[in-house]
C-alpha positions as CSV (number, residue, x, y, z in Angstrom):
1,X,-58.2,-6.4,-34.0
2,X,-61.3,-6.5,-36.0
3,X,-63.0,-3.4,-37.3
4,X,-66.1,-2.2,-35.6
5,X,-69.2,-3.9,-37.0
6,X,-72.9,-4.2,-36.4
7,X,-73.9,-7.5,-34.7
8,X,-77.5,-8.7,-34.5
9,X,-78.5,-10.8,-31.5
10,X,-81.7,-12.6,-31.0
11,X,-82.9,-14.6,-27.9
12,X,-84.0,-18.2,-27.9
13,X,-85.5,-20.1,-25.0
14,X,-84.6,-23.7,-24.2
15,X,-85.9,-26.4,-21.9
16,X,-83.9,-25.1,-18.9
17,X,-86.0,-22.2,-17.5
18,X,-82.8,-20.6,-16.0
19,X,-80.9,-20.6,-19.3
20,X,-81.3,-18.4,-22.4
21,X,-79.5,-18.5,-25.8
22,X,-78.1,-15.3,-27.2
23,X,-77.7,-16.1,-30.9
24,X,-75.4,-14.0,-33.1
25,X,-75.6,-13.5,-36.8
26,X,-72.1,-15.1,-37.3
27,X,-70.0,-17.9,-36.0
28,X,-68.4,-17.2,-32.6
29,X,-66.3,-20.3,-32.4
30,X,-65.0,-22.9,-34.8
31,X,-67.4,-25.7,-35.8
32,X,-67.3,-28.6,-33.4
33,X,-65.8,-26.4,-30.6
34,X,-67.6,-25.5,-27.4
35,X,-66.5,-23.8,-24.2
36,X,-68.3,-24.2,-20.9
37,X,-67.6,-21.9,-18.0
38,X,-69.3,-23.0,-14.8
39,X,-67.7,-20.2,-12.8
40,X,-65.5,-17.1,-13.0
41,X,-62.2,-19.1,-12.4
42,X,-62.9,-21.2,-15.4
43,X,-63.3,-18.1,-17.6
44,X,-59.8,-16.7,-17.2
45,X,-59.1,-17.1,-20.9
46,X,-62.6,-16.0,-21.9
47,X,-62.9,-12.2,-21.5
48,X,-66.6,-12.0,-22.4
49,X,-67.6,-14.8,-20.1
50,X,-65.5,-13.2,-17.3
51,X,-67.4,-9.9,-17.8
52,X,-70.8,-11.7,-17.7
53,X,-69.9,-13.3,-14.4
54,X,-69.7,-9.6,-13.1
55,X,-73.5,-9.8,-13.0
56,X,-74.3,-11.4,-9.6
57,X,-77.1,-13.5,-11.1
58,X,-75.0,-15.2,-13.8
59,X,-74.2,-18.8,-12.9
60,X,-72.8,-20.3,-16.1
61,X,-71.7,-19.2,-19.6
62,X,-71.4,-21.5,-22.6
63,X,-70.1,-20.7,-26.1
64,X,-70.8,-22.8,-29.2
65,X,-71.3,-22.2,-32.9
66,X,-73.1,-18.8,-33.2
67,X,-74.5,-18.6,-29.7
68,X,-73.8,-17.9,-26.1
69,X,-76.0,-19.6,-23.5
70,X,-76.2,-17.8,-20.1
71,X,-77.6,-19.6,-17.0
72,X,-78.9,-17.3,-14.3
73,X,-79.8,-17.8,-10.7
74,X,-83.4,-18.9,-10.1
75,X,-84.3,-15.8,-8.1
76,X,-84.0,-13.4,-11.1
77,X,-86.6,-13.2,-13.9
78,X,-85.4,-13.2,-17.5
79,X,-87.7,-10.2,-18.2
80,X,-85.6,-8.3,-15.7
81,X,-82.2,-9.1,-17.0
82,X,-82.3,-10.3,-20.6
83,X,-82.0,-6.9,-22.2
84,X,-79.0,-6.0,-20.0
85,X,-77.2,-9.2,-21.0
86,X,-78.2,-8.9,-24.7
87,X,-76.8,-5.3,-24.8
88,X,-73.6,-6.3,-23.0
89,X,-73.0,-9.3,-25.4
90,X,-73.8,-7.1,-28.5
91,X,-71.5,-4.3,-27.4
92,X,-68.7,-6.7,-26.6
93,X,-69.0,-8.5,-30.0
94,X,-69.2,-5.2,-31.9
95,X,-66.0,-4.1,-30.2
96,X,-64.1,-6.9,-32.1
97,X,-62.4,-8.2,-28.9
98,X,-61.9,-12.0,-28.8
99,X,-64.4,-14.0,-26.8
100,X,-61.8,-16.7,-26.1
101,X,-58.0,-16.7,-25.9
102,X,-56.6,-20.1,-26.7
103,X,-52.9,-21.0,-26.8
104,X,-53.5,-24.6,-28.0
105,X,-56.5,-26.5,-29.3
106,X,-58.3,-28.9,-26.9
107,X,-57.6,-32.5,-27.6
108,X,-60.1,-34.8,-29.1
109,X,-61.3,-37.9,-27.4
110,X,-59.4,-40.8,-28.9
111,X,-59.8,-44.4,-27.8
112,X,-60.6,-47.9,-28.5
113,X,-63.3,-49.1,-30.9
114,X,-66.1,-48.9,-28.3
115,X,-65.2,-45.3,-27.5
116,X,-65.2,-44.4,-31.2
117,X,-68.6,-46.1,-31.7
118,X,-70.3,-44.4,-28.7
119,X,-68.8,-41.0,-29.6
120,X,-70.0,-41.5,-33.2
121,X,-73.6,-42.2,-32.1
122,X,-73.6,-39.2,-29.7
123,X,-72.2,-36.9,-32.5
124,X,-74.8,-38.1,-35.0
125,X,-78.0,-38.5,-33.0
126,X,-77.7,-36.6,-29.8
127,X,-75.5,-33.6,-30.2
128,X,-77.6,-31.8,-32.8
129,X,-80.7,-31.9,-30.6
130,X,-78.8,-30.9,-27.5
131,X,-77.1,-28.0,-29.4
132,X,-80.5,-26.8,-30.6
133,X,-81.5,-26.4,-26.9
134,X,-78.3,-24.3,-26.1
135,X,-76.2,-27.0,-24.7
136,X,-73.7,-29.7,-25.5
137,X,-72.9,-33.3,-24.6
138,X,-69.3,-34.5,-24.4
139,X,-68.3,-38.2,-24.2
140,X,-66.1,-39.0,-21.2
141,X,-65.7,-42.7,-20.9
142,X,-67.2,-46.3,-21.1
143,X,-66.4,-48.8,-18.4
144,X,-68.3,-51.9,-17.1
145,X,-71.4,-51.1,-19.3
146,X,-71.6,-47.5,-18.0
147,X,-71.2,-44.5,-20.4
148,X,-70.2,-41.3,-18.7
149,X,-70.9,-38.0,-20.4
150,X,-70.6,-34.3,-19.5
151,X,-73.7,-32.1,-20.0
152,X,-72.8,-28.5,-20.7
153,X,-74.4,-25.1,-21.3
154,X,-78.2,-25.1,-20.7
155,X,-78.2,-28.8,-20.2
156,X,-76.2,-28.5,-17.0
157,X,-78.7,-28.3,-14.2
158,X,-81.7,-28.4,-16.5
159,X,-84.8,-30.1,-14.9
160,X,-85.4,-32.1,-18.0
161,X,-81.8,-33.3,-18.5
162,X,-82.3,-36.5,-16.4
163,X,-85.3,-37.5,-18.5
164,X,-83.4,-36.7,-21.7
165,X,-80.4,-38.7,-20.4
166,X,-82.4,-41.8,-19.3
167,X,-85.3,-42.0,-21.8
168,X,-83.4,-40.6,-24.8
169,X,-79.7,-41.1,-24.8
170,X,-79.6,-44.2,-22.7
171,X,-82.3,-46.0,-24.7
172,X,-80.6,-45.0,-28.0
173,X,-77.2,-46.3,-26.9
174,X,-78.6,-49.5,-25.3
175,X,-80.5,-50.3,-28.5
176,X,-77.4,-49.7,-30.7
177,X,-74.7,-51.1,-28.4
178,X,-75.8,-54.1,-26.3
179,X,-72.8,-53.7,-24.0
180,X,-74.2,-50.4,-22.7
181,X,-76.2,-50.8,-19.5
182,X,-76.6,-47.2,-18.4
183,X,-75.6,-43.6,-19.1
184,X,-74.7,-41.1,-16.4
185,X,-73.9,-37.5,-16.5
186,X,-71.0,-35.9,-14.6
187,X,-70.8,-32.2,-13.7
188,X,-68.0,-30.2,-15.4
């Protein structure tokens, strides 16, 4: 167990009005990893996320890099709950308890040349912008011209996600890979 330390947390808004990033002053998970918890059941190996689901207004928890994105129900104002969540996260992190308990690393997407090309473009051009907004995009598949992706964190359920998906990601992939005809997001 880690020794007790002081953790600084600051808040950062993103395009989803129901999501807020709680940014720590150190890395919470390994680079390139992210963990999305759309419900309490999915958080069984993530003690902090499970605790956050104890608040009746928490709808989703997402870990990546040095931040935790929390998505709340629309009927609660951030001004009413952000300090409560910030203090909970800060106290948990200062306790030194693990935020995730993994027995084995998640497998990477491996595939044919087209899969590798699409994943490479998403990693280079799309992921950094999506991560800046407190979310993540994961490549799922390519079949019959259709690229399927998962939108996670603040991107899941975000009002502007469809616009980003169609006018940003789809246009990029169509211009770089002529075989791509559309991009669709699937819920995790």
